[in-house]
NUDOSE-749733 format. One record per residue: x, y, z of N, C-alpha, C in turn. Coordinates in steps of 0.1 Angstrom, whole numbers, padded with zeros to 4 digits, always signed. Atoms other than C-alpha are relative to their C-alpha. Last residue first. Layout:
XYZXYZXYZ ...
END
This chain:
-0003+0008+0012+0016-0268+0063+0014-0006+0000 -0014-0002+0005+0006-0259+0098+0002-0008-0012 -0001-0012+0008-0032-0257+0104+0014+0003-0006 -0007+0005+0012-0037-0292+0118+0002+0012-0010 +0009-0002+0011-0063-0280+0143+0006-0004-0013 +0011+0010-0001-0042-0295+0171-0010+0001-0012 -0006+0013+0003-0012-0274+0161-0010-0011-0001 -0003+0000+0015-0032-0243+0161+0005-0013-0004 +0013+0001+0007-0046-0252+0196+0002+0001-0015 +0005+0013-0001-0011-0259+0209-0013-0002-0007 -0009+0008+0009+0003-0226+0196-0006-0014+0001 +0004-0002+0014-0027-0208+0212+0008-0008-0010 +0013+0006+0003-0021-0225+0245-0005+0003-0014 -0002+0015+0002+0016-0217+0244-0013-0007-0003 -0007+0002+0012+0009-0180+0239+0001-0015-0003 +0009-0003+0011-0017-0179+0266+0006-0003-0013 +0010+0011+0001+0007-0197+0290-0010+0002-0011 -0007+0011+0007+0035-0172+0282-0010-0012-0001 -0009+0008-0009+0011-0144+0292+0007-0011-0009 +0000+0015+0000-0003-0119+0268+0009-0006+0010 +0009+0005-0010-0005-0083+0280-0002-0015+0000 -0007+0002-0013+0026-0072+0261-0009-0005+0011 +0000-0012-0007+0008-0079+0228+0007-0002+0014 -0004+0002-0014+0011-0104+0201+0001+0013+0007 -0007-0012-0005-0007-0102+0168+0002-0002+0015 -0001+0000-0014-0017-0134+0149+0009+0012+0005 -0011-0010-0004-0029-0130+0114+0000+0001+0015 +0002-0005-0014-0048-0162+0105+0012+0009+0002 -0009+0004-0011-0046-0166+0067-0006+0004+0014 +0008-0004-0012-0061-0164+0033+0007-0006+0012 -0009-0002-0012-0032-0170+0008-0008+0005+0012 -0007+0012-0003-0051-0185-0022+0009+0001+0012 +0008+0012+0001-0061-0152-0036+0008-0012+0003 +0002+0005+0013-0037-0124-0024-0009-0013+0000 -0011+0008+0004-0042-0107+0009-0003-0006-0014 -0010-0004-0009-0065-0078+0018+0013-0008-0002 -0012-0005+0007-0085-0086-0013+0011+0005+0009 -0001-0009+0011-0088-0114-0002-0011+0011+0001 +0004+0006+0013-0091-0129+0033+0002+0010-0011 -0003-0011+0010-0077-0123+0068-0002-0006-0014 -0004+0004+0013-0093-0146+0094+0002+0012-0009 +0009-0003+0011-0095-0131+0129+0006-0005-0013 -0010-0002+0011-0077-0148+0157-0008+0002-0012 +0005-0008+0011-0098-0147+0190+0011+0003-0010 -0011-0009+0006-0088-0175+0212-0006+0007-0011 -0003-0012-0008-0113-0191+0237+0010+0009-0006 -0009+0003-0011-0114-0227+0224+0004+0012+0008 +0007+0010-0008-0145-0221+0202+0009-0004+0012 +0009-0007-0009-0127-0190+0190-0008-0009+0009 -0008-0006-0011-0099-0212+0177-0009+0008+0009 -0005+0010-0009-0123-0233+0157+0008+0005+0011 +0011+0005-0009-0141-0203+0144+0004-0011+0009 +0002-0011-0010-0108-0188+0131-0012-0004+0009 -0010+0000-0010-0100-0221+0114-0002+0010+0011 +0002+0011-0008-0133-0222+0097+0010-0002+0011 +0011-0003-0009-0129-0187+0085-0003-0012+0009 -0005-0010-0010-0095-0195+0071-0011+0003+0010 -0009+0007-0009-0108-0226+0053+0005+0009+0012 +0009+0008-0009-0136-0206+0038+0008-0008+0010 +0007-0009-0010-0111-0180+0025-0009-0008+0009 +0013-0006+0005-0088-0205+0008-0008+0007+0011 +0003+0003+0014-0052-0210+0018-0012+0007-0005 +0010+0011+0000-0044-0214+0055-0003-0003-0015 +0007+0000+0013-0013-0192+0059-0009-0013-0001 +0002+0015+0002-0005-0188+0096-0008-0001-0013 +0011+0005+0007+0008-0152+0099+0000-0015-0001 -0004+0013+0006+0030-0139+0127-0012-0005-0008 +0010+0006+0009+0029-0102+0137+0006-0014-0005 +0011+0004-0008+0048-0086+0166-0010-0009-0007 +0009-0010-0004+0079-0084+0146-0010-0006+0009 -0009-0013-0001+0110-0104+0136-0009+0012+0004 +0007-0013+0002+0094-0138+0143+0010+0012+0001 +0001-0009-0012+0117-0168+0141-0007+0013-0004 -0011-0010+0000+0108-0191+0112-0001+0010+0011 +0001-0009+0011+0082-0217+0124+0013+0009-0001 -0010+0003+0010+0089-0247+0145-0001+0009-0012 +0006+0007+0012+0056-0244+0164+0010-0003-0011 +0008+0011-0004+0071-0237+0198-0006-0008-0011 -0009+0011-0005+0098-0215+0184-0008-0013+0003 -0006+0006+0012+0073-0194+0164+0009-0012+0004 +0010+0007+0008+0053-0188+0196+0006-0007-0012 +0003+0012-0008+0083-0179+0218-0010-0009-0008 -0011+0010+0002+0094-0156+0190-0002-0012+0008 +0002+0005+0014+0060-0138+0191+0011-0011-0003 +0011+0009-0001+0063-0135+0229-0002-0006-0014 -0005+0012-0007+0097-0119+0226-0011-0010+0000 -0009+0008+0010+0083-0096+0199+0005-0012+0007 +0008+0006+0011+0055-0085+0223+0008-0008-0010 +0007+0012-0003+0078-0081+0253-0008-0006-0012 -0007+0012+0005+0104-0056+0241-0009-0013+0001 -0001-0001+0015+0082-0025+0244+0007-0012-0006 +0013+0000+0006+0072-0034+0280+0001+0000-0015 +0005+0014-0001+0107-0044+0292-0014-0001-0007 -0005+0009+0010+0120-0011+0278-0005-0014+0001 +0002+0014-0003+0097+0011+0299+0005-0010-0010 -0004+0003-0014+0107+0047+0300-0001-0014+0004 -0014-0004-0002+0106+0056+0263+0005-0005+0013 -0009+0008+0008+0075+0036+0256+0014+0004+0003 +0000+0013-0005+0057+0052+0286+0010-0009-0008 -0008+0000-0012+0067+0087+0274+0001-0014+0007 -0015-0001+0004+0055+0079+0239+0009+0001+0012 -0004+0014+0004+0021+0068+0254+0015+0000-0003 -0002+0008-0013+0017+0102+0273+0005-0014-0004 -0012-0006-0007+0022+0121+0240+0003-0009+0013 -0012+0005+0007-0002+0097+0223+0013+0006+0006 -0001+0014-0003-0029+0104+0249+0013-0006-0007 -0005+0001-0014-0024+0141+0245+0002-0014+0004 -0014-0004+0000-0028+0138+0207+0007-0001+0014 -0008+0011+0007-0059+0118+0210+0014+0004+0000 -0001+0011-0009-0073+0143+0236+0008-0012-0006 -0011-0002-0009-0065+0172+0213+0002-0011+0010 +0005-0004-0013-0088+0158+0186+0011+0002+0010 +0001+0011-0010-0069+0157+0153-0005+0005+0013 -0012+0005-0006-0076+0187+0131-0003-0012+0009 -0001-0004-0014-0107+0191+0110+0012-0006+0007 +0006+0009-0010-0100+0182+0074+0002+0007+0014 +0014+0001+0001-0095+0204+0043-0007-0010+0010 +0006-0013+0002-0059+0216+0048-0016-0001+0001 -0003-0008-0011-0046+0184+0063-0008+0013-0001 +0006+0006-0011-0062+0160+0038+0002+0008+0013 +0014-0002+0000-0052+0184+0010-0007-0006+0012 +0006+0014-0001-0015+0185+0017-0015+0002+0003 +0006+0005+0012-0003+0219+0004-0008-0013+0001 +0005-0011+0009+0009+0243+0032-0009-0006-0011 +0010-0008-0007+0013+0218+0060-0006+0011-0008 +0012+0008-0003+0029+0194+0036-0010+0008+0007 +0008+0001+0012+0053+0221+0024-0013-0008+0002 +0006-0013+0003+0063+0229+0059-0008+0000-0013 +0011-0002-0008+0070+0193+0066-0008+0013-0002 +0009+0010+0006+0093+0190+0036-0013+0001+0008 +0005-0006+0012+0111+0222+0047-0011-0009-0006 +0009-0011-0003+0116+0209+0082-0007+0005-0012 -0007-0013-0002+0131+0176+0071-0010+0011+0002 -0009-0004+0011+0110+0145+0077+0007+0013+0003 -0012-0007-0005+0087+0127+0101+0009+0002-0011 -0012+0002+0007+0052+0118+0090+0011+0008+0006 -0010-0011+0000+0021+0114+0111+0010-0004-0011 -0011+0004+0008-0012+0095+0116+0011+0011+0000 -0006-0010+0008-0040+0096+0141+0011-0005-0008 +0005+0000+0014-0055+0076+0169+0006+0012-0007 +0009-0011+0002-0043+0064+0203-0007+0000-0014 +0012+0002-0006-0026+0032+0214-0011+0011-0001 +0001-0013-0008+0010+0041+0207-0014+0000+0006 -0006+0001-0013+0015+0004+0197-0002+0013+0008 -0005+0014-0002-0011+0007+0169+0006+0000+0014 +0010+0008-0003-0032+0039+0165+0004-0015+0003 +0001-0001-0014-0007+0067+0165-0009-0011+0005 +0013-0003-0007+0003+0059+0130+0001+0001+0015 +0005+0010-0010+0034+0060+0109-0013+0004+0005 +0014-0001-0003+0054+0077+0081-0004-0010+0011 +0004+0010-0009+0091+0082+0079-0014+0002+0005 +0013-0001-0006+0099+0102+0048-0003-0012+0009 +0004-0014+0002+0134+0109+0034-0014+0002+0008 +0014+0002+0003+0149+0077+0048-0006+0014+0000 +0006-0014+0002+0186+0076+0046-0014-0002-0004 +0010-0003+0011+0198+0043+0060-0004+0014+0000 -0007-0006+0011+0229+0040+0081-0009+0004-0011 -0004-0014-0003+0210+0033+0113+0007+0007-0011 -0009-0003+0011+0191+0003+0099+0006+0014+0001 -0007+0012+0003+0173-0012+0128+0010+0001-0011 -0012+0000-0009+0163+0023+0138+0008-0013-0001 -0012-0008+0005+0142+0025+0107+0012-0001+0009 -0008+0009+0009+0120-0004+0120+0012+0008-0006 +0006+0006+0012+0106+0016+0149+0010-0007-0008 -0001-0010+0011+0119+0041+0175-0005-0005-0013 +0012-0008+0001+0107+0019+0204+0000+0010-0012 +0001-0007-0012+0141+0005+0212-0012+0010+0000 -0010-0011-0001+0145-0004+0176-0001+0008+0012 -0013+0003+0006+0112-0023+0174+0010+0011+0002 -0003+0014-0003+0080-0023+0196+0014-0005-0007 +0004+0005-0013+0069+0013+0198+0005-0014+0004 -0003-0010-0011+0072+0021+0162-0006-0005+0013 -0013+0001-0005+0072-0010+0139+0002+0009+0012 -0001+0012-0009+0036-0017+0130+0014-0002+0005 +0012+0001-0008+0027+0017+0114+0002-0011+0011 -0004+0007-0012+0062+0022+0101-0011-0002+0009 +0012+0000-0008+0053+0032+0065+0003-0009+0012 +0004+0012-0007+0086+0039+0048-0012+0003+0009 +0011-0002-0010+0094+0065+0022-0003-0013+0006 +0005+0012-0007+0127+0066+0003-0011+0004+0010 +0004-0002-0014+0133+0095-0021-0006-0012+0006 +0014+0002-0003+0151+0087-0053-0002+0002+0015 +0006-0012-0004+0184+0100-0066-0015-0001+0002 +0008-0005+0011+0193+0068-0084-0007+0013+0003 -0006+0002+0013+0223+0056-0064-0008+0007-0011 -0011-0009+0002+0210+0071-0032+0006-0001-0014 +0005-0013+0001+0177+0053-0036+0011+0010-0002 +0005-0001+0014+0194+0020-0042-0005+0014-0003 -0011+0000+0009+0214+0024-0010-0004+0002-0015 -0006-0013-0001+0183+0032+0009+0012+0002-0009 +0009-0009+0008+0166+0001-0005+0005+0014+0001 -0003+0002+0015+0196-0019+0008-0009+0009-0008 -0014-0004+0003+0193-0005+0043+0003-0001-0014 -0001-0015+0001+0155-0007+0044+0014+0005-0003 -0014-0002+0000+0153-0044+0036+0004+0015-0002 -0005-0004+0013+0116-0044+0045+0015+0001+0001 -0006-0013+0001+0107-0064+0076+0004+0003-0014 -0014+0000+0003+0084-0094+0079+0004+0015-0002 -0008-0002-0012+0051-0095+0098+0015+0001-0003 -0010+0010+0000+0032-0110+0069+0010+0001+0012 +0006+0013+0001-0001-0091+0070+0010-0012+0000 +0011+0003-0010+0011-0058+0083-0006-0013-0001 +0012+0003+0009+0044-0056+0065-0011-0006+0009 +0005+0014-0004+0069-0040+0089-0012-0002-0008 -0012+0004-0008+0088-0010+0074-0002-0014+0005 +0003+0001-0014+0062-0007+0046+0013-0003+0007 +0001+0013-0006+0076+0004+0013-0005+0001+0014 +0009+0002-0011+0077+0033-0011-0001-0014+0005 +0001+0014-0003+0104+0045-0035-0007-0002+0013 +0003+0004-0014+0098+0080-0048-0001-0015+0001 +0004+0014-0002+0113+0094-0080-0002-0002+0015 -0004+0004-0013+0115+0130-0093-0004-0015+0001 -0005-0012-0007+0114+0145-0128+0005-0003+0014 +0010-0005-0010+0111+0111-0145+0007+0013+0007 +0011-0006+0007+0127+0099-0178-0010+0007+0010 -0005-0011+0008+0161+0091-0162-0012+0008-0006 -0003-0012-0008+0145+0071-0134+0003+0012-0009 +0010-0010+0002+0128+0045-0158+0003+0014+0007 +0006-0001+0013+0153+0017-0165-0008+0013-0002 -0011-0001+0011+0177+0020-0136-0007+0003-0014 -0006-0014-0001+0148+0028-0112+0011+0002-0011 +0010-0010+0004+0129-0003-0123+0006+0014+0000 +0001+0001+0015+0161-0024-0121-0011+0010-0005 -0011-0006+0007+0168-0012-0086-0001+0000-0015 +0002-0014-0002+0133-0022-0074+0011+0008-0007 +0011-0004+0009+0138-0056-0090-0003+0015+0002 -0005+0000+0014+0172-0060-0074-0011+0004-0009 -0009-0012+0002+0159-0050-0040+0004+0001-0014 -0009+0004+0010+0131-0077-0041+0008+0013-0004 -0013-0001-0006+0113-0071-0008+0011-0004-0010 -0002-0003-0014+0080-0081-0025+0014-0002+0005 +0003+0012-0008+0082-0080-0062+0004+0002+0014 -0011+0011+0000+0083-0045-0076-0004-0011+0009 +0000+0009-0012+0054-0022-0086+0011-0011-0002 -0006+0012+0004+0056+0008-0110+0002-0009+0013 -0001+0009-0011+0034+0039-0106+0005-0014-0005 -0001+0014+0006+0037+0068-0130+0004-0009+0012 -0013+0004+0004+0026+0099-0110+0000-0014-0007 -0001-0001+0015-0010+0110-0110+0014-0002-0005 -0011-0009+0003-0007+0114-0072+0001+0004-0015 +0005-0014-0001-0041+0099-0064+0011+0010-0005 +0010-0002+0011-0029+0065-0075-0005+0014-0001 -0008+0000+0012+0002+0067-0052-0010+0002-0012 -0007-0013+0001-0020+0077-0023+0008+0001-0013 +0010-0010+0003-0043+0047-0029+0007+0014-0001 +0004+0001+0014-0013+0024-0032-0011+0011-0004 -0011-0004+0007+0001+0036+0001-0003-0001-0015 +0001-0015+0000-0034+0033+0016+0013+0006-0007 +0010-0005+0010-0035-0004+0006+0000+0016-0001 +0014-0002-0004-0004-0012+0025-0009+0007-0010 +0002-0012-0008+0027-0023+0006-0015+0002+0004 +0008+0003-0013+0027-0059-0005-0001+0012+0009 +0013+0006+0004+0037-0052-0042-0008-0002+0013 +0001+0014-0003+0065-0029-0030-0014-0005-0002 +0006+0004-0012+0064+0006-0047+0000-0016+0002 -0003+0014+0000+0083+0025-0073-0004-0005+0014 +0002+0007-0013+0067+0059-0079+0004-0014-0002 +0000+0015-0001+0080+0080-0108-0002-0004+0014 -0009+0006-0010+0073+0117-0115-0002-0015-0001 -0014-0001+0004+0061+0134-0147+0009-0006+0010 -0002+0003+0014+0026+0140-0133+0014+0003-0003 +0011-0003+0009+0027+0142-0095+0004-0005-0014 -0001+0006+0013+0047+0134-0064-0012+0003-0009 -0014+0000+0004+0053+0153-0032+0003-0006-0014 -0007-0013-0002+0018+0164-0023+0014+0001-0006 +0004-0009+0011+0002+0133-0039+0006+0014+0002 -0004+0005+0014+0023+0110-0017-0004+0010-0010 -0014-0001+0002+0020+0128+0017+0003-0002-0015 -0005-0014+0000-0017+0135+0019+0014+0001-0005 +0007-0008+0011-0033+0102+0009+0004+0014+0000 -0006+0005+0013-0006+0085+0030-0008+0006-0012 -0014-0005+0001-0015+0106+0061+0006-0004-0014 +0000-0014+0005-0052+0100+0055+0014+0005-0002 +0005+0000+0013-0047+0063+0059+0000+0014-0007 -0010+0005+0008-0026+0067+0090-0004+0000-0015 -0002+0014-0001-0053+0089+0105+0012-0004-0008 +0011+0006-0007-0063+0125+0111+0001-0015+0001 +0012+0002+0009-0029+0138+0101-0011-0007+0008 +0011+0008-0004+0001+0151+0121-0011+0000-0010 +0013-0006+0003+0033+0166+0107-0010-0010+0003 +0010+0010+0002+0069+0160+0120-0013+0008-0003 +0014-0004-0002+0101+0180+0121-0009-0012-0003 +0001-0014-0003+0139+0179+0120-0014+0004+0004 +0002-0009+0012+0142+0142+0121-0001+0014+0005 -0012-0007+0003+0156+0117+0147-0001+0008-0013 -0005+0005+0013+0126+0094+0147+0013+0007-0004 +0000+0015+0000+0118+0098+0184+0006-0005-0013 -0011+0004-0008+0128+0135+0183+0001-0015+0000 -0013-0003+0007+0105+0141+0154+0012-0004+0008 -0002+0010+0011+0077+0123+0172+0012+0003-0008 -0003+0013-0006+0081+0144+0203+0002-0011-0010 -0013-0001-0004+0081+0177+0183+0005-0013+0007 -0009+0001+0012+0050+0166+0165+0015+0001+0004 +0000+0014+0004+0033+0158+0199+0009-0001-0013 -0008+0008-0010+0041+0192+0213+0002-0014-0004 -0014-0004+0003+0028+0209+0181+0009-0008+0010 -0003+0006+0013-0005+0190+0185+0015+0003-0003 -0004+0014-0002-0007+0198+0222+0004-0007-0013 -0014+0001-0003-0007+0235+0214+0005-0014+0002 -0001-0001-0015-0041+0234+0196+0015-0003+0004 -0014+0004-0003-0040+0241+0159+0003+0002+0015 -0001+0013-0007-0077+0239+0152+0014-0004+0004 -0001-0002-0014-0084+0276+0144+0002-0013+0008 +0010-0010-0004-0080+0279+0107+0001+0003+0015 -0003-0013+0007-0049+0262+0093-0010+0011+0003 -0011-0006-0007-0053+0234+0119+0004+0013-0006 -0013+0003+0005-0087+0227+0104+0011+0006+0008 -0003-0006+0013-0116+0234+0127+0013-0007-0005 +0009-0010+0004-0134+0224+0159+0003+0006-0014 -0009-0011+0003-0106+0204+0175-0007+0012-0007 -0004-0001+0013-0129+0180+0192+0008+0013-0003 -0001+0013+0006-0137+0167+0227+0004+0000-0015 +0012+0006+0005-0130+0199+0246+0002-0013-0008 +0002-0003+0014-0097+0218+0249-0014-0005-0006 -0006-0012+0004-0088+0219+0286-0004+0005-0014 +0004-0011-0009-0112+0194+0301+0006+0014-0005 +0014-0003+0002-0108+0172+0271-0004+0011+0009 +0001-0008+0013-0070+0175+0273-0015+0003-0003 -0004-0014-0003-0071+0164+0310-0001+0009-0012 +0010-0006-0008-0092+0133+0301+0004+0015+0003 +0012-0003+0008-0068+0124+0274-0011+0007+0007 -0004-0011+0009-0038+0127+0296-0011+0004-0009 +0000-0012-0007-0055+0106+0323+0004+0012-0008 +0013-0004-0003-0063+0079+0299-0001+0013+0007 +0006-0005+0013-0028+0078+0285-0014+0004+0002 -0006-0013+0004-0013+0076+0320-0006+0006-0012 +0005-0011-0009-0037+0049+0333+0006+0014-0005 -0009-0004-0010-0029+0027+0303-0005+0011+0008 +0007+0003-0013-0059+0012+0284+0009+0005+0012 +0013-0006+0001-0050+0026+0249-0007-0002+0014 -0001-0013-0005-0014+0017+0259-0013+0008-0001 +0012-0002-0008-0020-0020+0255-0001+0014+0006 -0004-0003-0014+0015-0024+0243-0011+0003+0009 -0010+0010-0004+0006-0041+0210+0005+0002+0014 -0004-0008-0011-0027-0023+0205+0011-0007+0008 -0012-0007+0003-0029-0039+0171+0005+0009+0012 +0000-0015-0004-0055-0064+0184+0014+0006-0003 +0002-0007+0012-0060-0098+0167+0000+0015+0002 -0012-0001+0007-0047-0122+0193-0001+0007-0013 -0002-0005+0013-0076-0116+0216+0014-0001-0004 -0013-0006+0000-0083-0139+0245+0003+0005-0014 -0011+0007+0008-0120-0146+0246+0013+0008+0002 -0013-0006-0001-0149-0138+0269+0010-0008-0007 -0010+0007-0008-0183-0148+0257+0013+0007+0000 +0005+0004-0013-0215-0132+0244+0009-0008+0009 +0011+0010+0002-0206-0131+0207-0004-0006+0014 +0004+0001+0014-0174-0112+0216-0010-0011-0001 +0013+0006+0001-0163-0099+0250-0004+0000-0014 +0011-0007+0006-0126-0092+0250-0012-0008+0001 +0013+0006+0001-0095-0102+0270-0010+0009-0007 +0004+0001+0013-0059-0091+0263-0014-0006-0002 -0008+0006+0011-0063-0067+0280+0008-0013+0005 -0014-0002-0004-0089-0062+0308+0009-0007-0011 +0000+0000-0015-0122-0057+0292+0014+0003+0004 -0012+0003-0007-0125-0048+0255-0002+0001+0015 -0003-0009-0011-0160-0050+0242+0013-0004+0006 -0008+0006-0011-0167-0064+0208+0001+0010+0011 -0004-0008-0011-0193-0058+0181+0008-0007+0011 +0004+0007-0012-0191-0080+0150+0004+0008+0012 -0005-0006-0013-0190-0062+0117-0006-0008+0012 +0011-0003-0009-0196-0085+0087+0006+0006+0013 -0005-0004-0013-0174-0090+0057-0011+0006+0009 +0008-0010-0006-0184-0110+0027+0005+0003+0014 -0008-0013-0001-0155-0129+0012-0009+0011+0005 -0004-0002-0014-0167-0165+0017+0008+0013+0002 -0014+0003+0000-0169-0169-0021+0006+0001+0014 -0002+0013+0006-0207-0173-0022+0015-0004+0000 +0005+0010-0010-0211-0144+0003+0004-0014-0006 -0010+0001-0010-0191-0122-0020-0003-0011+0010 -0013+0005+0006-0213-0129-0050+0011-0002+0011 +0002+0014+0002-0244-0124-0028+0012-0007-0006 -0001+0007-0013-0231-0091-0015-0002-0015-0002 -0014+0001-0004-0225-0079-0051+0002-0007+0013 -0007+0009+0009-0260-0088-0061+0014-0002+0004 +0004+0013-0003-0276-0071-0031+0007-0011-0008 -0006+0004-0013-0256-0040-0037-0003-0014+0004 -0014+0002+0003-0267-0038-0074+0008-0005+0013 -0001+0013+0007-0303-0044-0064+0015-0003-0003 +0001+0011-0010-0300-0016-0038+0001-0014-0007 -0012+0000-0009-0286+0007-0064-0001-0011+0010 -0011+0006+0007-0313-0002-0090+0013-0001+0009 -0005-0008+0011-0342+0005-0067+0013-0007-0005 -0015-0002-0002-0360-0022-0047+0006+0008-0012 
END
């Protein structure tokens, strides 16, 4: 065994001892919300396809038509020969959804944040970021070479204090937060953060991966704060929209700059036309079916009411268990009863806060939600 393999084996053994080793488990989605996993059918409460649009006839038909017209891949960067017409149509649709002048597509939500932040912030600039912001927001911030300062979760006063103390010494300032926090399901105080940014001439950026399609009449978390000024509204096509890819909505000049200088756009093959076409069709469904887009949060609230938890404000409800091994045991216990709820462990969440992250979709029935709540209660998971 060479030194690299020995290193890997040692690290894996350390992770295994702490119940932190991660193992891929193949699954097959059948009729939402059902999946085949470990040889049996389970009801998934761990899928981010909140509206089940990845399985919708309209999105599948749009993807198939795009494949016939354009093939399965884009063949090149958009700045070479990969700028298929469907990409521009999707950008226009996203900009209209978010109420901005323009939008820019990327290969994934993670790539979007690796593109946006380093393009707009660099040495001599200041980034102020929520401590629970998504990992790719921190990755993009680190790549930027700007000074990065972290504020306590959703603590507007702390964010304001950092800007008050350090803004004057920075060329530009960027305040970054999730709109809906992916592991806790709570909302950022976007209105108050916007006011702070106005006061200190900072640009507000929100990651709305888990808000678009299910909050604010489908327009996302920003729509809940209509007076807020958000310079950069980032999101993904892979959650409620049911496809794949990432985007940012902003002023036209900002988007033009990103298309000129953002390295993950310049040096990556463009998004497959089929993914963009499916997303376009999904946005049409979201616009036309209010009952569908409202259902996941309504079911989340039914769940929290049944268990006496604080009312859900998004599609995500966490059940904090504590240690990683306890979270894994709880997940196994629920799977034995036919519910798939994946355990979330460090480093995704802080040590001592391993949890069950429950995601509600429009395909769940009230009986499924009640059954999961009763199973969680019977396992004694509520603190």
